[in-house]
N, C-alpha and C positions, 0 to 999 in steps of 0.2 A: 504494499499499500504506499503510495507516494502522497505526501501532504505538504501544503504550504500554509502559513499562518499570518493573518493581519489582525491588527488590533484597532477597535474603535471603542474606546472605554465607554462603558464596562464590559464590552463584549469582544470576544475573539472569534474570528472567522476562518475555519480550517477547511481546506479542500480535501475531498476524499476521491481519489482517482478511481478506485474500484467500484464505488457507489454512484458516482456521476452526480454528486451533491456537495454542498457546502454545509458544515454544521456551524451554528451559531451557538457559542458557549457564553454563559453569564459567568465572567471571572471573579465575582463576589461569591456566588454559590457553587461554582465549579459544576454546574449542569447545563445539558444541552437544552436550549430553549426553542430552537427551530431547526429545521432541516430544509434547505432550499435546493431544488433540482436545477442544475446548471449545465446541461449537455454532457457530451461524451468526453470522459477523461479530463477532468479539471486538474490544472496544474499550478499555475501561478495565482496569486491573490494579493491585492493591494487596496488600501483604504485612501480616500481623499483626505486632505488636511482637515476639513470640517467635520469628518466622521459621518457624513450623510450618505455616502456611496462607497460600494465595494466593487472592484473590478476583478473578474475571474477569467484566466485563459483557459480554453478548452483544446487539449491537443488533438483530438480526432475530429471535432466538429468545426475547427478553423474559425472560431469565434471568440469574441470577448463578451461575457455577460455582465451586465451592470445591475446591481442589487440596491435597492433603496433600504438603508438601515432602519428606517422608521417603521417599515411594513415587512421587511424581509422578503419582498417580492422582486422578481426580475423585471426592470422596466425597460431594458434594451438589450438587442443582440447585435454586435457589430462584426461584420465579416472582416477578417484580417487574413494574413498569409498562412501557409501551410505549416501546421504543427507550432502554434503559439505556445511559448513556455513561460519565460519570466516577464514581469510587468512592473512598471514604476510609474508613480504619479509625480508631476512637478510640485515643488513646494507651494506654488500659488493655487494648485489644483486645476489649472487650465488645460493641462495635457496629460495623456497617458501614452506611455511607450511600451511597445510590445516586441520582444525578439521572437521571430519565426524560424525555427531551427531548420526545417526543410525546405523553406524557400529562400533562405540566406538573406534575410533582410529584416529591418526593423520598421515598424509602423508608428505613426503618431495619430492619435485620436483626440478631437477637440471635445472636452467634456460638456460643454453646453449643448452642442448639436448631435453628439455621439456619431460624428463622421470622421472618416480617415482623412487626414489633412496632409500627410506626407508618408512616402515609403523611401527608405534608404538601403540600397544593396551594401552589404557589409562583409561579404565573404562566407565561407563555408561553416555552417552550423552554429550561428549565434546562440547563446544561451542566456547567460545572467547579464543583467544591466541595472544601472542606477541613473537617477537624475542628479545633476549637480546641485549643490546647496542653493545656488541663486536661480536654478531653473533654466540656465543658458545651455 
């Protein structure tokens, strides 16, 4: 089982690759409070700075799922490259970056429109990525 964890106090969001969902865990009581279905083989998970949205990459469905933390419902599905893995949100929350391992690129998503705004070819098998502290 592969898992990634994002934290939106007081909850942790954990991807479950084998069950195709995200567990929402109350970190005060250490209990699962919700299970959110998010497509095939979720891998990466990231939270926006405001803690209002969770972004989840899905390795086999080639999408990023957007979860509203107030309702724990999927509000958008964004098509990205082949085998999206890692994901990072800029410090201002305006962009989400996704590494697509099998299409050898990185996509950028505008978090207001949930549209892909850029695609950069980066070479063979990109996996992990991070946003710079100033978002540039």
